[in-house]
N, C-alpha and C positions, 0 to 999 in steps of 0.2 A: 060281372062285365057278361054281356048277354054273346051270342055267337057271332053275330052281327058285326059286334063291335071287334072283339078278338081279330075278326076275319077282316076288317078293315085297317087295323093295325097292321096287321101282316101283310097287307098290299102295299102300304104307304112306305114301309120299311123295307121292302122288295123295291119299291121305284126308286126310295133314295139310292140304295145301294146302283142301280141300274144306271144313273144320273152322274154318279162320280166319274170323272174322265180316267181312262186306262193311264198309268205312269209308268215310263220306259227307262229304265236305267241304264247309263252306257257304260258301267265300271268293264264290261268285256269289250268296249270298243265300237265304233259305228262308221262306216264305209260315207265314202263322196261327198264329205262336210267339209275337207281340207279349204275350198275357196270361200265358203262361208264363217266358218268359224265354230268354236262351241256356244253359239247363241243361246241354250239354255243356260249356260252359266252364267252366272254374273258379280260383280264385285272385286276388288284384288289389284296391285298395279300389273302390268301386262309385263309377261315372263320374257326371255330372249331363245330363240330357238337356234341350234347349232348342228348342224350337218357336214358331210363332205363328198357329197355332189360333185361329177368332174365339171368342169367348166367348159371341156370339147368332151364329144365322146367319138369314140370310133365303134362303126358298126358292127352288132353283135357282138361286142365284149360286156362280160358279166363284171359288175361293179358292186363291192359288198359296201353299203351304205349303212352310216351309223348316225341315227337319229338322239339328240337331248334336247332338254329345256331348264334352264334355270333361270333363277330370280322368283318374282311370282310372291305368290305365299309359301310359309314356311311348311314344312312336310317333307315327304317322299312319294305321295300319292302323286299320278300324274296321267297323261294319256295322251294319242296323237293321232293325226290322220294325213297319210300321202297320197296324193294321186296324180298320176303321170297320164299323158296324152297319146306316149309311145314306148314300143320296149314293153318289159314285160316284169311284173314285181314276182319275187317269191321268196321262201323262209327257207331256210337250212334245215330248220325243224324245232320243234317244242323245246323250251329253257325255260328259267326262270323270268324273265324277259322277254317269252313269247310273242311273236306278228302272226299275224293271222292275212292274208290276202283274199280279196272277193274271187271269184269264179272267173273273171274277164281279163285279172291280173294287173288290172290298172289302179286300183286301191289299197293300203295296206293301215293296219290301225292294231292296236293293243288289246291284247288278251285279259290283262288284269291291270287293275288302275294302283299297283302298288309300285311304280317305278316311272324314273324321270329320263331313260335312256333304253332306245330297244338298236336292233340291227335286224338289216333283211339284206337282200340282193335285186339288184335291177339288172336285165339284160338289156343294152343300147338294141335300137331298134337297126334293123340293115342299112347298111352304105345309100345316101341317097335319098334318106328318110326327112332330112332338113332338120329343122331346129325341133326341140324337146320342150314341151311346157309342162314346171312341175308346179303342185300347188301344195303347201304345205300346214297344216294347224297343230298347235299342242297348248298343252292346260295343265296347271298345276294346281291339285286339288287338295283341299284341307280333309277329307277323310269326315268329313261330317254325316256323310248321307244323307244332302241335300245337296241343291246345285246355288247356294249360296257361300259367297265367300271364295270363291276360285276364283281363278286368274288365267287368261286365256291371248293368244295372240295366232298371228298368220301371215305368211311369207309366200313368194313368188320368185323362182329362178327361172332360166330358160337356160338349156346346152345347144349351144350349137355344133353343127356337124364339121369339122375340119375341114377348110378348103387345099386349095393345091400352096406347095410351100414357096415363101417368097423371099427373094433374096436383097439384102438390105443393101442400097447404094453407096458409093464411095465418092470423096471429096479430091482433087488435086491439083497441083499448081496454083497453091493457094498464096496470095501475095496482096499488097497492098501500092495503089498506083494512085497519082495526081491527075491523072487524066483517064475518060472513060474508054474499057478495054475495047480491042487489044492493046495494052499498053506496057509499059516497064516498070519493074518492081524501084523503087527508090527506098533510099534510106533518110533524105531530107525534104522538108516542105515548108514552103513559106505560112506565116501564120493565116492569112488570109485566102490557102487554098482550100480544094475541097478534094479529099482522100474519098477513095473507090476501093470497094473489097471485090477484089478478081477470086474465082475459083473454075475447075472443070467439075461439072457434074457427070458420074457415071453410073449406069443403073444395068445390071445385067441382065435384069429380065424385062428390060425395055419400058420398065414403069417411068411417069412422068414424075418432075420434081413434085414434092409436096410437102410443105412444112417444114421445111428446110430452116436450123438456126443459125444465125449470124449474131455473133458478140463482138462489140469493141471494147479494146481495152486498153486503161491508159495507165501507165507506171505498172502493170502487171495486174490492175485491177477492173473487173467488169464496170461498165455504163450501160445499168439498165435503160436510159433513157434512149437508148440508140439501138438496143436490141432487135436483130433482122432486117437492119435497115444495112441496103448496100451501099450507101452513101453516107460521108462523115460532112456535116455542114462545117464550115471556118467559122462559124460561131463556138462552136466545141473546140477549136483548136487556142492553145496560149504558146509560147515562145519557149522551148525549153521542154516541152512535154514530148513524152515518149509514148507512140501509139502502137499495138498490135490488134490482131482479130483473129477469132478463131471461125469454123465453118463446122455444121453437124448435119450431113445431106441428109434427106429424107423422101421417103416415096408415097409418104400418107399412111404406109402400113408399120414399115420397119424405119429407126432410124440408124444409119451408119456412124463408122467412129470418127469422133470428133479431131477436126486437124488444125493447126495453128500457121497462122502467115510467117512465111519464110524470110519475111524482113518484118525492121522495126523501123517506124519514121519518128525523125525527129523534128519538132517544129523549129522554125529558123526565123530570120530576120532579113528583111534586104542591107544591102551594103553599099549607099551611092559613092562614096569616095575609095572603096577597096582597100579599106585600111583593119579589114577584118572584123569589124565590130557593125554590128547590123544597127541599120537606124534608128531604130526604136530606143537602142539604149546609146548609141554615138551622140555625146553632146556637141559635136561638130560633124553632121552627118557631109558635111563638103570639105573637109579640112582632111585628109589623108594622113596627117600628122597629129592629129589630135583626135580625141576622142574620149576625155575623161577631162571633169572638171571638180576635180574632190571638193574645193573649198567654196562652187559657187561663184568665185569672182569674175569670170567671163574669158577667162584666161585658162587655156587649156593645161593639165597638167605638165606635161612634154615641155611648154614653152615658158611656165610659171617657177618661179625658183622657189616660191613658196607655197606648194599645192595645196597645202592644208591650213592656211591662212589667208581668209579673203582680205585683209588689210593692204598686204604686201604681195609684189610679182616679180619687183627687180632689183636686183644685186649688181650693180653697176662694178664696185670693187672687189665683188667675191667675196667677202668677208664674212658671209651668211646672216649677214644683218641687212633687212630692205632698206631701199632709197626712198620708202613712202615717210615723212617724217611725221605724218599722222598714224601712221599703223603702226601696228604691235612690233616689239622689236626694230625700233628705227635706228638707223646708224646715224649717228650726230656726225660722221665723217663719212660721206657716202662716196669720195672717191681716193680713200686712204685706206687700203687693205688693211693696216696695221691697227686701227683706230674705228673704235664704233660707239664710244661709250665715255660722255665726259660728266662723271657722278657728282664733282663738286664744282661744275661750272665755271672753269677758271681758264677755258680755252686749250687746256693742256689734256689731251688724251688720255685715259684710264693706262692703257701699258704705257705710255711715256712718263706719266705725272707718278714722281716717287710717294705722293700722297694724295691717290685717287679722292681721297672722300674729305681733305683739307683742301679748303679754296686759297689760304694763305700759303702753303707748301706745294713746292712743286720739286725741288731737289734736294739732295742729302749728299754733299761734295765726300764728306769723308765717311759714307755708308754707315752712319752709327744710329740710324733709325729716326733721326733727330732731324728733320728741317735745318737749312743753311740761315734761313730766318729766325729761326728760335735756338739754334743753336748757338752755344757761348763761346765753343770753341769750334768751328765748323770745318777745321782741316785735322783737328783730331780725333780720329773715332775712339779714342777712347775716354774721351771726357766731352760733356756738352752741358752741364750745368756746375755751376758754383755760387750754390746755396749760401753760405755764408759770404761772399764777395771778397774772401780774402787772396784770391788770385788763384787759389789752388782749386782745383776741378775736385769736383764731389767725390769722383771715384778714388781719387790719391788721396786725397782729403781723409785723416782718419776722424777728421771731428769737421764734417761739410756741415754742421748749422753753428759753430763755434768760431768765429776768425781770432780768437788768444791762442788757438791749438792746431794743429796742422798734423803733428806726427806723435805717434805713441811707438818708442822702439821696442818695450817689451810686451806690446800688444797686450797690455791688460787691460785700458781702457781708459786709462788716463794719460793726460798729455806732457810730454816732454817738456814742455814751455813751463820750467816754473812760476813764470810771472802772471801765466794764463790761468784759465779758469780750471780746477779742478788737476793742478798739480800733479805729478807723480813724487812723493818723496823716494822712491826705489826705483828708478826709469830705467834701470836695467835687470830689474827682479819681477818678471811677471806676476808673481804670488804674493808682492807687497807692494803697496803703493801708499800707505796710511802709516802714521805712527801716531797714533792719539794722546796716549800717556806721556810720548817723547822720552822713553826709556832704550832708545836705539832700537827695539824688537818690531817688526810692523805687526798691525794689528792682527792681520789672519794668523801669525804664530803666536801672537803674544796671547794666553789665556785668558789676560785679565787687561785688555787693551787700553783702560780708563782707569789703571791703577800701575802707577809707576814704583811699586813696590814688589809688585807680584810680576811675573812674566809664567810660570809654569803652574799646573796640576798633573803631578804625574799620576795619580789614582782617580783623576778627574771626577774629584767630589766637588767640584766647584770651590773648593777653600785651597789658596796658593801654598805651594810647597813650604813656603817661609814660613806661614802661621799655621800650618797644617801640623797636628802632633804625629798624627801618623800619615806622612806622606805618601805611601806606597800600600795605604790600604783606603779604599773607596768607601767603604762602611764606618768610617772613624775617622773623628777629627778631633776630640776632646776628651783628656782626661782628668775632670774636675777634683777628684779625690786622690789623685797622682799613684796611683795603685798599679800602672802599668796597663790597667785594662780601657779600654776605650769605654766614654758614657752609653754609648751605642749599645754595646754588650755586656756592660756593666749595670747589673739588677739595683745595685746599690752604689748609684755613681759619686753619691756624697759619703760613702762610708769606704775606708781605707780597709777595713777589716771583712767585708763580703764585696762579694763578685756574682756568686750563682744564686738562685735559688730553683733549685732543680725540680723541687714539687712544687713551685708557684706557690707556696701559701703564705707569702710574704716573708718569712722568717729566712734569713741567710743559710747558708748550707752548713757555714763554720757555727752558728748557732743553733740550728735545728737537728734536736735529738733523732729525729727520723725527716733526715733531709729526703727522701722519696717519697716519702706520704704527706699528701697535701692535706690530709686531715689531723694530721698530729705534728707536735712540735717540743713538744713537752712533758715528761714523766716526773712527775712529781716526787712520787714516792718509790722511783728505782724500780718497780718491777718487771720495766719492758715493756707495758702496756702504757699507750700515751693516754694523757688526761683525758681527752673528750673521749675515747672507747673505755677508759678503767670506771667501771662505776664508783669505784672507792678509790679516786686519786692519791688520796693519802694514807693507804692502807696498803702496805707490800704484800699482805695475806688475801686479801680480796681484789679482784677486779670485774665480775659478773654480777647480775642479779638479774635474773632471766624475768621474776616474776616482779620486778620494781617495788618489794614489798620493804626495801632499806637492809635486808639482809643477804649476805653475801651467798653464791652458788658453793664455795670452796667448804666443802666438809672437814678441811684442816685450819680454815683461816678461822680470824677474829669474828664471832658471834655469826657461827655458818647459820643459812637453811636449811633446815633438814626438808621441807618444801621448796624446793628450787621454783618450779612449774605454778606455784599454787601462793597468788600473791595474799590470799588470805590466811595461811599458817606458815610459822616458821620453826615452832619448840614442839617437841614429845617427849612429855618427861618421860613418861611410862613405856616409851619404846614400843607401842603398838600400832604405830603407822598413821595412826589418828592425832590430829593436829590438837595443841592445846587451847587455842583460841574459841571460845565458846560461838563467837559470831561468824568464824571463818566456814569455811567448807569444811565437811567431814569433819567436824569437831568431835573431839573425844567427851562424852558427858561425864566419862570416869577417869580423868586427866593422869589419876596416879596408881590407875589399878591397869597395868597391863594386859589383864584378862577378860577389860571389858571396856565398850566404849560408846553404844549404843543402850538407849532404852525406850524402845518403841512404844510401850506403851504409858510409858512415863509413871510408872507403879515404884518408881526407886530401886529396882532390880534389874540388872544389866540383862540383855537379851539372852546374852550366853549363858546365864545363871536362871534366869526364867524358862520355866516349862511350858508357860505361854504370854511369850515378847510383846503380843499385839490384844494381851488383855487385862486392862488395869486391875481386874476383880480377881485373877489368879497368877500365882507363880509357882506353887508345888502340884504334882502328880504324885504323891508317893509310893503309888500301886503302879504308874505308870499304865494305867488303863486310859488315856488321853483325856480323863475328866479333871478336872481341877476340884484340888483337896477340898475348897471354901463348898464348891459347887455339889462333890461328893456327901461333904455332911450334912446338908440341906436336903441334901435326895434323901440319906439315910433316916434323917429325923422325919421325913413325911412317909417314909416306908414304914418305918416304926406306928405313927400313927394310922396308916391305911390297915396294917396288919392289928392295930389294936380294936379298930371298926369291925373290921371284919370277924374279930372274935365276938363283939357284941351283937352282930348281925345273926351271928352262927346260934348262939343263945335265945334271941328272939325268935328265931327258927324252931328250936326245942318247944318253947312254951308255945305256940301256935302247934305245932304237931299234936301236942298232950290235950288242948283244948280241942282240936278235932277228933281224937280217940273219944272223949266224952261222948263226944256230939252225936260220936256215931252209935255208942252205948244206948244212950237215951232213944234213939231212934230205933234201935233194934229189940228196946222192952216195951216199946209203943206199939209198935208190931205185934211183938208175942202178946199183949193184953188185946189189942184189936182183935185178936184171932180168938181169943178163948169166948170173948163178948158174941161174936156171931156164932159162935158153936152154940152158947146158950139160947139164942135167940130161936132158934130153928129158922122154918120160913120167916121169912121175910116180910113185912107188911109194909106195901109198898103204897100205901095210902100217905097222903101229908097228913105230916103230926102236927100237933099243935103246937103254935109257933112260941106262946107265952111257955108252955109247959119245958119245952126242952130249951130254951132260951139261956135261962141261969147255968143249966149244967155243961152246956158248952161253954160258956164264958168263962166260969171256972176254970173247966178242964184247960183251955188256952191258957188261962191265967197261970194254973200249975205248971203246963210244958213250958211256958215264954221264961217262968220262974228258975227251971233246972237248966236253960240253955247257957254255957260259959261266955262268956264277953271277948270277942277274938279282936286280935292288934293286926295292923298293916306292915309286912316286912321291909328294912331297909334296904336301896337297891345295894350291890356291892361295888366299888370302882375296881378300875381295869389297874392291872401290875406293870412295872418297868420289865420288860423282857430283855431289852440291849440299848446301852447307849455307846454315841461314837463323836469326834470331830471332823468334820469334811476338810480338805484342801484348803478351802477358802476361811477356815476359822470358825464356821458355823457348828454349834452342835445339837445333833440329834438324838431320838430314843425311839424304841417302838415298843408299843405297850401289848397286854396281854388279848386285847382285842384285835391287834394287828392295824390297830390306827398307829399314824405317826404324828411326834410333836419336833416342835424346834425352838430354841432359847434364845429368845429376842433380848437379854439384858434383862429382864423385869422380870417377866414369866413365861410359860410353857405357851405355843401357841400351836393348835391344831392343823395340821397341814393335808 
């Protein structure tokens, strides 16, 4: 790059820098911007300004002003500017929320953008300076070091200088009239009248009335449609209303105390006939004697005998029933105060008619409740009907439906007339009236009314005393066998020898050997045990056979069972505790030998005498070494054979040793001879000898040497011998050999283990 180019670059860069606008940050505040606001900032919703400037000021007074801003953007950064046109702004000093004031004392702003509330002093202008105008601008900043994303707002206030003190007016003599004032307070007014609000306005300052409030109240409730009206039109009035009013005087600056009218006016109606009822409500406005017609029949309630019944109005006889025959509760006898109804239409009023609902009857001479027309005995109050027509009234006739009977002397329901129906055989006995069997005893007292031979049943068993063998015992009537015991109680009613069967086994107690044992009745062998329980009912020496083998349990009895609990055994000839029956349990293999009973290995020798009871091949162990004599004999024979074989092997070893010694001697001789030959030869000739010349000599020498060597034989191996032999708890026989191996006997041969 040449100098020209470099210089041009520097110039262009300088020009670019010079053309950049100067940026002024207001983080330390700005003056005289309150009216325009923070126009260099944008975006964000407008915040709210809060302040405590006074609503009026006193000249020269100092006020501490608090300014704060809320809402807007989030965060704590912000700023403000306050501009006043009068008075002086000042700061109490520097602080964390310090405020600075310009030299004119009319503008205050923040010194740092870290807060959203500030404080400063404002000294009001001197008295007579007039209204003070205040402009306030405030911003909430997001502290992004740029003018975007912030929010600001402005507000203006005016602070007037207070004027002279005003005294609120008063109202007095407040009342309602029905004529324009001056008038008189009233308490009643006709419904077509106009009401007027009256009051006296008083103002100590002489101020004219302005803005006075008048409120009309009906029944104590304000009627807004008539607010501030001096008159209340007739259209607002209704009969029965109660009206009052209030006045709150005002001079346009201040309002005085509210005052309520001294009177309340009731709205009333006119009364043309002066009967005390308004014409609007008087059904007869021109008749001072009438004002209501409750039933609307055109006859006033006072003159209407039936003021609640429009169908009746007159009652000539005053009996409470209307004269109008077509009306309600019409009087059938309008001129007879004693009668008004004829229910049965017989022309006799119900009050005089003894039977008001029966057109066929009107009188009851004997007052028995039966009309004279229907009463068979109209003059006898005790009788009115004679149903059976026997001339005796039903009340006196004991049988009012039976003309053949009229009296019942004993009152038993059967007539005294013996010729009549249902005659009483015993007319003077109320407990009897019939004697069906003609035995002279009435049916009620006769236990057998249809049996002339019986009248009593003393024991109540339905069998007459005459026929009852036991007339005083209700449980018995017969004694068939004549043994004096009734058939019901007699277990054997046909057997005069028996009456009881205590154990209920069907055998009478007299014949029953065991009368209290239902399971027994006989004891054939007389041993005191019943035949049913006696296993041997014909053997007095035996009664039990516990194992059911046919042999009695008693050892003293006939054919006793020596094994009473074992059905397979009963005899033990040798008394060894094992039964003689070979097919039974615990059978004695040796029934005649008291010392033996078992032969486990079946070798014919009892287990007690058999040294090996479970080995059929052995019975004796003479030397007590645990090995049977038979096995030991075999072993000893084998050992003898092994010793013989060992001796032969030893002899063979001696022969082999001799041959070896001879061979060694031959070798020694050969070596000695060879040494001598070498000495005789002197220096050796290492040249290859003639093969043909030397071959025969070598062959001969070899032949001689070969002939002189003895023939050797291979020695036989030595068999191991038995070191120890024994039988274990399970009956197996073992032995340890001299080579420390072990063998066991399988019954045929020894097996290696």
